[in-house]
PyMOL Python script that loads the backbone (N, CA, C, O; Angstrom):
from pymol import cmd

cmd.read_pdbstr("""\
ATOM      1  N   MET A   1      72.264  34.949 125.305  1.00  0.00           N
ATOM      2  CA  MET A   1      71.315  35.922 124.846  1.00  0.00           C
ATOM      3  C   MET A   1      71.839  37.316 125.157  1.00  0.00           C
ATOM      4  O   MET A   1      72.353  37.572 126.246  1.00  0.00           O
ATOM      5  N   SER A   2      71.703  38.201 124.200  1.00  0.00           N
ATOM      6  CA  SER A   2      72.210  39.554 124.414  1.00  0.00           C
ATOM      7  C   SER A   2      71.140  40.401 125.083  1.00  0.00           C
ATOM      8  O   SER A   2      69.959  40.057 125.050  1.00  0.00           O
ATOM      9  N   GLY A   3      71.551  41.501 125.685  1.00  0.00           N
ATOM     10  CA  GLY A   3      70.635  42.361 126.410  1.00  0.00           C
ATOM     11  C   GLY A   3      69.752  43.194 125.505  1.00  0.00           C
ATOM     12  O   GLY A   3      68.789  43.772 126.009  1.00  0.00           O
ATOM     13  N   SER A   4      70.001  43.301 124.209  1.00  0.00           N
ATOM     14  CA  SER A   4      69.220  44.161 123.333  1.00  0.00           C
ATOM     15  C   SER A   4      67.985  43.467 122.766  1.00  0.00           C
ATOM     16  O   SER A   4      67.135  44.132 122.174  1.00  0.00           O
ATOM     17  N   GLY A   5      67.866  42.190 122.925  1.00  0.00           N
ATOM     18  CA  GLY A   5      66.699  41.486 122.423  1.00  0.00           C
ATOM     19  C   GLY A   5      66.887  40.915 121.026  1.00  0.00           C
ATOM     20  O   GLY A   5      66.030  40.174 120.546  1.00  0.00           O
ATOM     21  N   PHE A   6      67.998  41.246 120.362  1.00  0.00           N
ATOM     22  CA  PHE A   6      68.265  40.717 119.030  1.00  0.00           C
ATOM     23  C   PHE A   6      69.246  39.561 119.153  1.00  0.00           C
ATOM     24  O   PHE A   6      70.241  39.664 119.871  1.00  0.00           O
ATOM     25  N   PRO A   7      68.981  38.488 118.473  1.00  0.00           N
ATOM     26  CA  PRO A   7      69.925  37.361 118.531  1.00  0.00           C
ATOM     27  C   PRO A   7      71.213  37.722 117.780  1.00  0.00           C
ATOM     28  O   PRO A   7      71.176  38.404 116.755  1.00  0.00           O
ATOM     29  N   LEU A   8      72.309  37.272 118.287  1.00  0.00           N
ATOM     30  CA  LEU A   8      73.592  37.515 117.644  1.00  0.00           C
ATOM     31  C   LEU A   8      73.772  36.537 116.500  1.00  0.00           C
ATOM     32  O   LEU A   8      73.666  35.325 116.691  1.00  0.00           O
ATOM     33  N   ALA A   9      74.041  37.050 115.329  1.00  0.00           N
ATOM     34  CA  ALA A   9      74.257  36.198 114.166  1.00  0.00           C
ATOM     35  C   ALA A   9      75.730  35.878 114.081  1.00  0.00           C
ATOM     36  O   ALA A   9      76.571  36.776 114.119  1.00  0.00           O
ATOM     37  N   ALA A  10      76.038  34.638 113.969  1.00  0.00           N
ATOM     38  CA  ALA A  10      77.432  34.210 113.865  1.00  0.00           C
ATOM     39  C   ALA A  10      77.854  34.296 112.407  1.00  0.00           C
ATOM     40  O   ALA A  10      77.167  33.794 111.518  1.00  0.00           O
ATOM     41  N   ALA A  11      79.011  34.950 112.168  1.00  0.00           N
ATOM     42  CA  ALA A  11      79.530  35.056 110.809  1.00  0.00           C
ATOM     43  C   ALA A  11      80.134  33.720 110.412  1.00  0.00           C
ATOM     44  O   ALA A  11      80.781  33.068 111.231  1.00  0.00           O
ATOM     45  N   PRO A  12      79.933  33.306 109.179  1.00  0.00           N
ATOM     46  CA  PRO A  12      80.547  32.058 108.718  1.00  0.00           C
ATOM     47  C   PRO A  12      82.066  32.164 108.833  1.00  0.00           C
ATOM     48  O   PRO A  12      82.641  33.229 108.609  1.00  0.00           O
ATOM     49  N   ALA A  13      82.692  31.082 109.175  1.00  0.00           N
ATOM     50  CA  ALA A  13      84.144  31.073 109.376  1.00  0.00           C
ATOM     51  C   ALA A  13      84.876  31.354 108.073  1.00  0.00           C
ATOM     52  O   ALA A  13      84.613  30.701 107.064  1.00  0.00           O
ATOM     53  N   GLY A  14      85.795  32.320 108.082  1.00  0.00           N
ATOM     54  CA  GLY A  14      86.634  32.612 106.934  1.00  0.00           C
ATOM     55  C   GLY A  14      85.941  33.365 105.808  1.00  0.00           C
ATOM     56  O   GLY A  14      86.492  33.442 104.709  1.00  0.00           O
ATOM     57  N   VAL A  15      84.748  33.927 106.037  1.00  0.00           N
ATOM     58  CA  VAL A  15      84.025  34.597 104.968  1.00  0.00           C
ATOM     59  C   VAL A  15      83.881  36.097 105.277  1.00  0.00           C
ATOM     60  O   VAL A  15      82.939  36.731 104.801  1.00  0.00           O
ATOM     61  N   GLN A  16      84.776  36.655 106.044  1.00  0.00           N
ATOM     62  CA  GLN A  16      84.698  38.082 106.322  1.00  0.00           C
ATOM     63  C   GLN A  16      85.120  38.869 105.096  1.00  0.00           C
ATOM     64  O   GLN A  16      86.111  38.533 104.448  1.00  0.00           O
ATOM     65  N   GLN A  17      84.379  39.906 104.780  1.00  0.00           N
ATOM     66  CA  GLN A  17      84.678  40.724 103.618  1.00  0.00           C
ATOM     67  C   GLN A  17      85.611  41.854 104.039  1.00  0.00           C
ATOM     68  O   GLN A  17      85.312  42.613 104.960  1.00  0.00           O
ATOM     69  N   GLN A  18      86.726  41.951 103.362  1.00  0.00           N
ATOM     70  CA  GLN A  18      87.678  43.027 103.597  1.00  0.00           C
ATOM     71  C   GLN A  18      87.428  44.127 102.570  1.00  0.00           C
ATOM     72  O   GLN A  18      87.258  43.834 101.387  1.00  0.00           O
ATOM     73  N   PRO A  19      87.402  45.384 103.000  1.00  0.00           N
ATOM     74  CA  PRO A  19      87.272  46.453 102.005  1.00  0.00           C
ATOM     75  C   PRO A  19      88.485  46.442 101.088  1.00  0.00           C
ATOM     76  O   PRO A  19      89.594  46.113 101.509  1.00  0.00           O
ATOM     77  N   SER A  20      88.263  46.802  99.846  1.00  0.00           N
ATOM     78  CA  SER A  20      89.362  46.765  98.891  1.00  0.00           C
ATOM     79  C   SER A  20      90.402  47.830  99.238  1.00  0.00           C
ATOM     80  O   SER A  20      90.114  48.777  99.970  1.00  0.00           O
ATOM     81  N   LEU A  21      91.590  47.666  98.716  1.00  0.00           N
ATOM     82  CA  LEU A  21      92.679  48.605  98.965  1.00  0.00           C
ATOM     83  C   LEU A  21      92.319  49.989  98.455  1.00  0.00           C
ATOM     84  O   LEU A  21      92.700  50.989  99.062  1.00  0.00           O
ATOM     85  N   LEU A  22      91.592  50.062  97.352  1.00  0.00           N
ATOM     86  CA  LEU A  22      91.181  51.353  96.795  1.00  0.00           C
ATOM     87  C   LEU A  22      90.324  52.131  97.788  1.00  0.00           C
ATOM     88  O   LEU A  22      90.527  53.331  97.970  1.00  0.00           O
ATOM     89  N   TRP A  23      89.378  51.470  98.425  1.00  0.00           N
ATOM     90  CA  TRP A  23      88.513  52.156  99.392  1.00  0.00           C
ATOM     91  C   TRP A  23      89.303  52.617 100.601  1.00  0.00           C
ATOM     92  O   TRP A  23      88.957  53.626 101.216  1.00  0.00           O
ATOM     93  N   ASN A  24      90.356  51.897 100.954  1.00  0.00           N
ATOM     94  CA  ASN A  24      91.182  52.304 102.087  1.00  0.00           C
ATOM     95  C   ASN A  24      92.050  53.515 101.737  1.00  0.00           C
ATOM     96  O   ASN A  24      92.304  54.359 102.596  1.00  0.00           O
ATOM     97  N   LEU A  25      92.502  53.607 100.496  1.00  0.00           N
ATOM     98  CA  LEU A  25      93.380  54.703 100.078  1.00  0.00           C
ATOM     99  C   LEU A  25      92.624  55.905  99.536  1.00  0.00           C
ATOM    100  O   LEU A  25      93.212  56.974  99.372  1.00  0.00           O
ATOM    101  N   LEU A  26      91.344  55.759  99.256  1.00  0.00           N
ATOM    102  CA  LEU A  26      90.563  56.835  98.667  1.00  0.00           C
ATOM    103  C   LEU A  26      90.584  58.132  99.485  1.00  0.00           C
ATOM    104  O   LEU A  26      90.768  59.193  98.888  1.00  0.00           O
ATOM    105  N   PRO A  27      90.410  58.115 100.793  1.00  0.00           N
ATOM    106  CA  PRO A  27      90.461  59.377 101.548  1.00  0.00           C
ATOM    107  C   PRO A  27      91.824  60.066 101.455  1.00  0.00           C
ATOM    108  O   PRO A  27      91.889  61.293 101.369  1.00  0.00           O
ATOM    109  N   ILE A  28      92.897  59.300 101.471  1.00  0.00           N
ATOM    110  CA  ILE A  28      94.237  59.880 101.370  1.00  0.00           C
ATOM    111  C   ILE A  28      94.437  60.489  99.988  1.00  0.00           C
ATOM    112  O   ILE A  28      94.982  61.586  99.868  1.00  0.00           O
ATOM    113  N   LEU A  29      94.003  59.791  98.949  1.00  0.00           N
ATOM    114  CA  LEU A  29      94.114  60.326  97.593  1.00  0.00           C
ATOM    115  C   LEU A  29      93.275  61.592  97.427  1.00  0.00           C
ATOM    116  O   LEU A  29      93.707  62.545  96.779  1.00  0.00           O
ATOM    117  N   LEU A  30      92.103  61.602  98.001  1.00  0.00           N
ATOM    118  CA  LEU A  30      91.233  62.771  97.915  1.00  0.00           C
ATOM    119  C   LEU A  30      91.876  63.978  98.609  1.00  0.00           C
ATOM    120  O   LEU A  30      91.829  65.090  98.082  1.00  0.00           O
ATOM    121  N   ILE A  31      92.461  63.770  99.758  1.00  0.00           N
ATOM    122  CA  ILE A  31      93.150  64.849 100.478  1.00  0.00           C
ATOM    123  C   ILE A  31      94.306  65.371  99.638  1.00  0.00           C
ATOM    124  O   ILE A  31      94.510  66.583  99.560  1.00  0.00           O
ATOM    125  N   PHE A  32      95.070  64.478  99.005  1.00  0.00           N
ATOM    126  CA  PHE A  32      96.193  64.912  98.174  1.00  0.00           C
ATOM    127  C   PHE A  32      95.720  65.748  96.994  1.00  0.00           C
ATOM    128  O   PHE A  32      96.340  66.762  96.673  1.00  0.00           O
ATOM    129  N   VAL A  33      94.633  65.344  96.341  1.00  0.00           N
ATOM    130  CA  VAL A  33      94.108  66.087  95.192  1.00  0.00           C
ATOM    131  C   VAL A  33      93.658  67.481  95.616  1.00  0.00           C
ATOM    132  O   VAL A  33      93.958  68.462  94.935  1.00  0.00           O
ATOM    133  N   VAL A  34      92.948  67.577  96.722  1.00  0.00           N
ATOM    134  CA  VAL A  34      92.504  68.886  97.227  1.00  0.00           C
ATOM    135  C   VAL A  34      93.709  69.737  97.593  1.00  0.00           C
ATOM    136  O   VAL A  34      93.754  70.920  97.255  1.00  0.00           O
ATOM    137  N   PHE A  35      94.677  69.160  98.271  1.00  0.00           N
ATOM    138  CA  PHE A  35      95.908  69.860  98.659  1.00  0.00           C
ATOM    139  C   PHE A  35      96.619  70.393  97.423  1.00  0.00           C
ATOM    140  O   PHE A  35      97.106  71.523  97.429  1.00  0.00           O
ATOM    141  N   TYR A  36      96.683  69.592  96.362  1.00  0.00           N
ATOM    142  CA  TYR A  36      97.354  70.007  95.135  1.00  0.00           C
ATOM    143  C   TYR A  36      96.664  71.218  94.521  1.00  0.00           C
ATOM    144  O   TYR A  36      97.323  72.202  94.185  1.00  0.00           O
ATOM    145  N   PHE A  37      95.343  71.156  94.373  1.00  0.00           N
ATOM    146  CA  PHE A  37      94.631  72.237  93.698  1.00  0.00           C
ATOM    147  C   PHE A  37      94.522  73.502  94.544  1.00  0.00           C
ATOM    148  O   PHE A  37      94.405  74.595  93.990  1.00  0.00           O
ATOM    149  N   LEU A  38      94.558  73.386  95.863  1.00  0.00           N
ATOM    150  CA  LEU A  38      94.438  74.568  96.705  1.00  0.00           C
ATOM    151  C   LEU A  38      95.779  75.201  97.059  1.00  0.00           C
ATOM    152  O   LEU A  38      95.837  76.406  97.302  1.00  0.00           O
ATOM    153  N   LEU A  39      96.857  74.419  97.093  1.00  0.00           N
ATOM    154  CA  LEU A  39      98.142  74.953  97.534  1.00  0.00           C
ATOM    155  C   LEU A  39      99.259  74.858  96.506  1.00  0.00           C
ATOM    156  O   LEU A  39      99.914  75.859  96.215  1.00  0.00           O
ATOM    157  N   ILE A  40      99.484  73.694  95.960  1.00  0.00           N
ATOM    158  CA  ILE A  40     100.657  73.476  95.107  1.00  0.00           C
ATOM    159  C   ILE A  40     100.511  74.180  93.760  1.00  0.00           C
ATOM    160  O   ILE A  40     101.420  74.900  93.347  1.00  0.00           O
ATOM    161  N   ALA A  41      99.399  73.990  93.074  1.00  0.00           N
ATOM    162  CA  ALA A  41      99.229  74.583  91.743  1.00  0.00           C
ATOM    163  C   ALA A  41      99.266  76.113  91.767  1.00  0.00           C
ATOM    164  O   ALA A  41      99.953  76.700  90.931  1.00  0.00           O
ATOM    165  N   PRO A  42      98.563  76.790  92.685  1.00  0.00           N
ATOM    166  CA  PRO A  42      98.655  78.255  92.710  1.00  0.00           C
ATOM    167  C   PRO A  42     100.060  78.758  93.051  1.00  0.00           C
ATOM    168  O   PRO A  42     100.504  79.764  92.499  1.00  0.00           O
ATOM    169  N   ALA A  43     100.750  78.077  93.940  1.00  0.00           N
ATOM    170  CA  ALA A  43     102.113  78.489  94.289  1.00  0.00           C
ATOM    171  C   ALA A  43     103.047  78.340  93.088  1.00  0.00           C
ATOM    172  O   ALA A  43     103.914  79.184  92.860  1.00  0.00           O
ATOM    173  N   ARG A  44     102.865  77.272  92.331  1.00  0.00           N
ATOM    174  CA  ARG A  44     103.687  77.051  91.141  1.00  0.00           C
ATOM    175  C   ARG A  44     103.437  78.137  90.090  1.00  0.00           C
ATOM    176  O   ARG A  44     104.377  78.641  89.476  1.00  0.00           O
ATOM    177  N   ARG A  45     102.149  78.496  89.887  1.00  0.00           N
ATOM    178  CA  ARG A  45     101.808  79.566  88.940  1.00  0.00           C
ATOM    179  C   ARG A  45     102.415  80.896  89.372  1.00  0.00           C
ATOM    180  O   ARG A  45     102.949  81.635  88.545  1.00  0.00           O
ATOM    181  N   LYS A  46     102.335  81.201  90.659  1.00  0.00           N
ATOM    182  CA  LYS A  46     102.881  82.460  91.180  1.00  0.00           C
ATOM    183  C   LYS A  46     104.398  82.492  91.010  1.00  0.00           C
ATOM    184  O   LYS A  46     104.955  83.530  90.653  1.00  0.00           O
ATOM    185  N   GLN A  47     105.069  81.377  91.260  1.00  0.00           N
ATOM    186  CA  GLN A  47     106.519  81.299  91.106  1.00  0.00           C
ATOM    187  C   GLN A  47     106.919  81.503  89.645  1.00  0.00           C
ATOM    188  O   GLN A  47     107.902  82.189  89.367  1.00  0.00           O
ATOM    189  N   LYS A  48     106.175  80.922  88.713  1.00  0.00           N
ATOM    190  CA  LYS A  48     106.478  81.073  87.291  1.00  0.00           C
ATOM    191  C   LYS A  48     106.290  82.527  86.854  1.00  0.00           C
ATOM    192  O   LYS A  48     107.111  83.064  86.110  1.00  0.00           O
ATOM    193  N   LYS A  49     105.210  83.163  87.317  1.00  0.00           N
ATOM    194  CA  LYS A  49     104.940  84.557  86.974  1.00  0.00           C
ATOM    195  C   LYS A  49     106.044  85.467  87.528  1.00  0.00           C
ATOM    196  O   LYS A  49     106.463  86.406  86.852  1.00  0.00           O
ATOM    197  N   HIS A  50     106.510  85.201  88.731  1.00  0.00           N
ATOM    198  CA  HIS A  50     107.576  85.989  89.353  1.00  0.00           C
ATOM    199  C   HIS A  50     108.885  85.835  88.580  1.00  0.00           C
ATOM    200  O   HIS A  50     109.601  86.814  88.368  1.00  0.00           O
ATOM    201  N   ALA A  51     109.196  84.619  88.162  1.00  0.00           N
ATOM    202  CA  ALA A  51     110.425  84.381  87.394  1.00  0.00           C
ATOM    203  C   ALA A  51     110.378  85.112  86.055  1.00  0.00           C
ATOM    204  O   ALA A  51     111.385  85.667  85.614  1.00  0.00           O
ATOM    205  N   GLU A  52     109.207  85.113  85.402  1.00  0.00           N
ATOM    206  CA  GLU A  52     109.076  85.837  84.129  1.00  0.00           C
ATOM    207  C   GLU A  52     109.272  87.334  84.336  1.00  0.00           C
ATOM    208  O   GLU A  52     109.908  87.996  83.516  1.00  0.00           O
ATOM    209  N   MET A  53     108.733  87.867  85.416  1.00  0.00           N
ATOM    210  CA  MET A  53     108.883  89.285  85.716  1.00  0.00           C
ATOM    211  C   MET A  53     110.352  89.639  85.947  1.00  0.00           C
ATOM    212  O   MET A  53     110.816  90.679  85.480  1.00  0.00           O
ATOM    213  N   LEU A  54     111.079  88.797  86.654  1.00  0.00           N
ATOM    214  CA  LEU A  54     112.499  89.050  86.912  1.00  0.00           C
ATOM    215  C   LEU A  54     113.316  89.014  85.621  1.00  0.00           C
ATOM    216  O   LEU A  54     114.271  89.776  85.466  1.00  0.00           O
ATOM    217  N   GLU A  55     112.941  88.128  84.693  1.00  0.00           N
ATOM    218  CA  GLU A  55     113.669  88.043  83.422  1.00  0.00           C
ATOM    219  C   GLU A  55     113.465  89.291  82.569  1.00  0.00           C
ATOM    220  O   GLU A  55     114.326  89.629  81.757  1.00  0.00           O
ATOM    221  N   GLN A  56     112.342  89.975  82.741  1.00  0.00           N
ATOM    222  CA  GLN A  56     112.023  91.136  81.925  1.00  0.00           C
ATOM    223  C   GLN A  56     112.532  92.452  82.517  1.00  0.00           C
ATOM    224  O   GLN A  56     112.356  93.509  81.910  1.00  0.00           O
ATOM    225  N   LEU A  57     113.164  92.398  83.699  1.00  0.00           N
ATOM    226  CA  LEU A  57     113.691  93.629  84.297  1.00  0.00           C
ATOM    227  C   LEU A  57     114.811  94.205  83.442  1.00  0.00           C
ATOM    228  O   LEU A  57     115.642  93.474  82.902  1.00  0.00           O
ATOM    229  N   LYS A  58     114.817  95.520  83.333  1.00  0.00           N
ATOM    230  CA  LYS A  58     115.888  96.191  82.595  1.00  0.00           C
ATOM    231  C   LYS A  58     116.175  97.526  83.280  1.00  0.00           C
ATOM    232  O   LYS A  58     115.393  97.982  84.115  1.00  0.00           O
ATOM    233  N   ALA A  59     117.276  98.136  82.932  1.00  0.00           N
ATOM    234  CA  ALA A  59     117.663  99.413  83.528  1.00  0.00           C
ATOM    235  C   ALA A  59     116.595 100.458  83.235  1.00  0.00           C
ATOM    236  O   ALA A  59     116.093 100.553  82.114  1.00  0.00           O
ATOM    237  N   GLY A  60     116.253 101.242  84.255  1.00  0.00           N
ATOM    238  CA  GLY A  60     115.250 102.289  84.109  1.00  0.00           C
ATOM    239  C   GLY A  60     113.879 101.900  84.638  1.00  0.00           C
ATOM    240  O   GLY A  60     113.023 102.766  84.816  1.00  0.00           O
ATOM    241  N   ASP A  61     113.651 100.610  84.894  1.00  0.00           N
ATOM    242  CA  ASP A  61     112.364 100.172  85.443  1.00  0.00           C
ATOM    243  C   ASP A  61     112.232 100.635  86.891  1.00  0.00           C
ATOM    244  O   ASP A  61     113.190 100.563  87.660  1.00  0.00           O
ATOM    245  N   LYS A  62     111.059 101.103  87.256  1.00  0.00           N
ATOM    246  CA  LYS A  62     110.788 101.483  88.643  1.00  0.00           C
ATOM    247  C   LYS A  62     110.173 100.277  89.338  1.00  0.00           C
ATOM    248  O   LYS A  62     109.256  99.643  88.815  1.00  0.00           O
ATOM    249  N   VAL A  63     110.696  99.965  90.541  1.00  0.00           N
ATOM    250  CA  VAL A  63     110.262  98.769  91.266  1.00  0.00           C
ATOM    251  C   VAL A  63     110.043  99.103  92.735  1.00  0.00           C
ATOM    252  O   VAL A  63     110.499 100.131  93.236  1.00  0.00           O
ATOM    253  N   VAL A  64     109.339  98.212  93.402  1.00  0.00           N
ATOM    254  CA  VAL A  64     109.172  98.255  94.852  1.00  0.00           C
ATOM    255  C   VAL A  64     109.627  96.896  95.372  1.00  0.00           C
ATOM    256  O   VAL A  64     109.118  95.865  94.933  1.00  0.00           O
ATOM    257  N   THR A  65     110.580  96.883  96.302  1.00  0.00           N
ATOM    258  CA  THR A  65     111.101  95.626  96.830  1.00  0.00           C
ATOM    259  C   THR A  65     110.101  95.017  97.803  1.00  0.00           C
ATOM    260  O   THR A  65     109.113  95.650  98.176  1.00  0.00           O
ATOM    261  N   THR A  66     110.368  93.798  98.202  1.00  0.00           N
ATOM    262  CA  THR A  66     109.517  93.114  99.165  1.00  0.00           C
ATOM    263  C   THR A  66     109.462  93.878 100.483  1.00  0.00           C
ATOM    264  O   THR A  66     108.441  93.863 101.170  1.00  0.00           O
ATOM    265  N   GLY A  67     110.545  94.537 100.832  1.00  0.00           N
ATOM    266  CA  GLY A  67     110.602  95.316 102.073  1.00  0.00           C
ATOM    267  C   GLY A  67     109.954  96.683 101.962  1.00  0.00           C
ATOM    268  O   GLY A  67     109.892  97.416 102.949  1.00  0.00           O
ATOM    269  N   GLY A  68     109.467  97.041 100.776  1.00  0.00           N
ATOM    270  CA  GLY A  68     108.770  98.306 100.598  1.00  0.00           C
ATOM    271  C   GLY A  68     109.640  99.450 100.111  1.00  0.00           C
ATOM    272  O   GLY A  68     109.178 100.589 100.046  1.00  0.00           O
ATOM    273  N   ILE A  69     110.883  99.173  99.771  1.00  0.00           N
ATOM    274  CA  ILE A  69     111.782 100.217  99.284  1.00  0.00           C
ATOM    275  C   ILE A  69     111.502 100.451  97.804  1.00  0.00           C
ATOM    276  O   ILE A  69     111.483  99.512  97.008  1.00  0.00           O
ATOM    277  N   ARG A  70     111.286 101.713  97.446  1.00  0.00           N
ATOM    278  CA  ARG A  70     111.038 102.062  96.045  1.00  0.00           C
ATOM    279  C   ARG A  70     112.355 102.486  95.427  1.00  0.00           C
ATOM    280  O   ARG A  70     113.146 103.200  96.044  1.00  0.00           O
ATOM    281  N   GLY A  71     112.581 102.037  94.196  1.00  0.00           N
ATOM    282  CA  GLY A  71     113.823 102.393  93.527  1.00  0.00           C
ATOM    283  C   GLY A  71     113.724 102.209  92.031  1.00  0.00           C
ATOM    284  O   GLY A  71     112.713 101.753  91.497  1.00  0.00           O
ATOM    285  N   THR A  72     114.827 102.584  91.363  1.00  0.00           N
ATOM    286  CA  THR A  72     114.929 102.449  89.920  1.00  0.00           C
ATOM    287  C   THR A  72     116.059 101.474  89.624  1.00  0.00           C
ATOM    288  O   THR A  72     117.141 101.570  90.202  1.00  0.00           O
ATOM    289  N   VAL A  73     115.803 100.541  88.726  1.00  0.00           N
ATOM    290  CA  VAL A  73     116.811  99.547  88.367  1.00  0.00           C
ATOM    291  C   VAL A  73     117.925 100.247  87.604  1.00  0.00           C
ATOM    292  O   VAL A  73     117.682 100.941  86.617  1.00  0.00           O
ATOM    293  N   VAL A  74     119.169 100.050  88.085  1.00  0.00           N
ATOM    294  CA  VAL A  74     120.334 100.634  87.440  1.00  0.00           C
ATOM    295  C   VAL A  74     121.031  99.597  86.575  1.00  0.00           C
ATOM    296  O   VAL A  74     121.511  99.912  85.485  1.00  0.00           O
ATOM    297  N   GLY A  75     121.088  98.370  87.054  1.00  0.00           N
ATOM    298  CA  GLY A  75     121.757  97.313  86.297  1.00  0.00           C
ATOM    299  C   GLY A  75     121.242  95.945  86.710  1.00  0.00           C
ATOM    300  O   GLY A  75     120.785  95.746  87.835  1.00  0.00           O
ATOM    301  N   VAL A  76     121.325  95.002  85.771  1.00  0.00           N
ATOM    302  CA  VAL A  76     120.899  93.631  86.033  1.00  0.00           C
ATOM    303  C   VAL A  76     121.993  92.701  85.553  1.00  0.00           C
ATOM    304  O   VAL A  76     122.376  92.744  84.384  1.00  0.00           O
ATOM    305  N   LYS A  77     122.505  91.853  86.449  1.00  0.00           N
ATOM    306  CA  LYS A  77     123.497  90.826  86.105  1.00  0.00           C
ATOM    307  C   LYS A  77     122.996  89.502  86.665  1.00  0.00           C
ATOM    308  O   LYS A  77     122.786  89.378  87.871  1.00  0.00           O
ATOM    309  N   SER A  78     122.810  88.549  85.831  1.00  0.00           N
ATOM    310  CA  SER A  78     122.308  87.204  86.159  1.00  0.00           C
ATOM    311  C   SER A  78     121.322  87.220  87.330  1.00  0.00           C
ATOM    312  O   SER A  78     120.113  87.295  87.107  1.00  0.00           O
ATOM    313  N   GLU A  79     121.804  87.153  88.556  1.00  0.00           N
ATOM    314  CA  GLU A  79     120.920  87.082  89.721  1.00  0.00           C
ATOM    315  C   GLU A  79     121.000  88.334  90.590  1.00  0.00           C
ATOM    316  O   GLU A  79     120.411  88.365  91.670  1.00  0.00           O
ATOM    317  N   ILE A  80     121.711  89.358  90.148  1.00  0.00           N
ATOM    318  CA  ILE A  80     121.896  90.570  90.946  1.00  0.00           C
ATOM    319  C   ILE A  80     121.224  91.745  90.245  1.00  0.00           C
ATOM    320  O   ILE A  80     121.440  91.990  89.058  1.00  0.00           O
ATOM    321  N   VAL A  81     120.414  92.454  90.998  1.00  0.00           N
ATOM    322  CA  VAL A  81     119.736  93.646  90.477  1.00  0.00           C
ATOM    323  C   VAL A  81     120.206  94.826  91.324  1.00  0.00           C
ATOM    324  O   VAL A  81     120.056  94.826  92.546  1.00  0.00           O
ATOM    325  N   LYS A  82     120.781  95.842  90.653  1.00  0.00           N
ATOM    326  CA  LYS A  82     121.227  97.043  91.357  1.00  0.00           C
ATOM    327  C   LYS A  82     120.136  98.094  91.264  1.00  0.00           C
ATOM    328  O   LYS A  82     119.592  98.359  90.192  1.00  0.00           O
ATOM    329  N   LEU A  83     119.820  98.700  92.435  1.00  0.00           N
ATOM    330  CA  LEU A  83     118.785  99.725  92.493  1.00  0.00           C
ATOM    331  C   LEU A  83     119.373 101.066  92.920  1.00  0.00           C
ATOM    332  O   LEU A  83     120.329 101.129  93.693  1.00  0.00           O
ATOM    333  N   ARG A  84     118.780 102.128  92.400  1.00  0.00           N
ATOM    334  CA  ARG A  84     119.075 103.466  92.909  1.00  0.00           C
ATOM    335  C   ARG A  84     117.832 103.827  93.724  1.00  0.00           C
ATOM    336  O   ARG A  84     116.719 103.884  93.203  1.00  0.00           O
ATOM    337  N   VAL A  85     118.059 104.069  95.026  1.00  0.00           N
ATOM    338  CA  VAL A  85     116.922 104.339  95.914  1.00  0.00           C
ATOM    339  C   VAL A  85     116.840 105.825  96.288  1.00  0.00           C
ATOM    340  O   VAL A  85     115.799 106.281  96.762  1.00  0.00           O
ATOM    341  N   ALA A  86     117.912 106.577  96.083  1.00  0.00           N
ATOM    342  CA  ALA A  86     117.879 108.009  96.399  1.00  0.00           C
ATOM    343  C   ALA A  86     118.881 108.725  95.501  1.00  0.00           C
ATOM    344  O   ALA A  86     119.852 108.130  95.033  1.00  0.00           O
ATOM    345  N   ASP A  87     118.630 110.010  95.270  1.00  0.00           N
ATOM    346  CA  ASP A  87     119.582 110.788  94.468  1.00  0.00           C
ATOM    347  C   ASP A  87     120.760 111.224  95.305  1.00  0.00           C
ATOM    348  O   ASP A  87     121.664 111.890  94.799  1.00  0.00           O
TER     349      ASP A  87
END
""", "prot")
cmd.dss("prot")
cmd.show_as("cartoon", "prot")
cmd.util.cbc("prot")
cmd.orient("prot")
């Protein structure tokens, strides 16, 4: 007899119900979906917008670098951008 006053019910042998694999993976899938929409998708959009901006650079454009240096684009070669920062 248990101390709580309720009789213990014996489970039938071999009839335990296991939660399905979907219910076990659902929290992980939900976390991944939230992670994707909050972090991955916005970062991908920002990267695409930045790449488009770099492709449109031409001589004479005024820019501000990540470090805060203001300059004028003098030349653009594939991955190299030359700036004039002072006269």
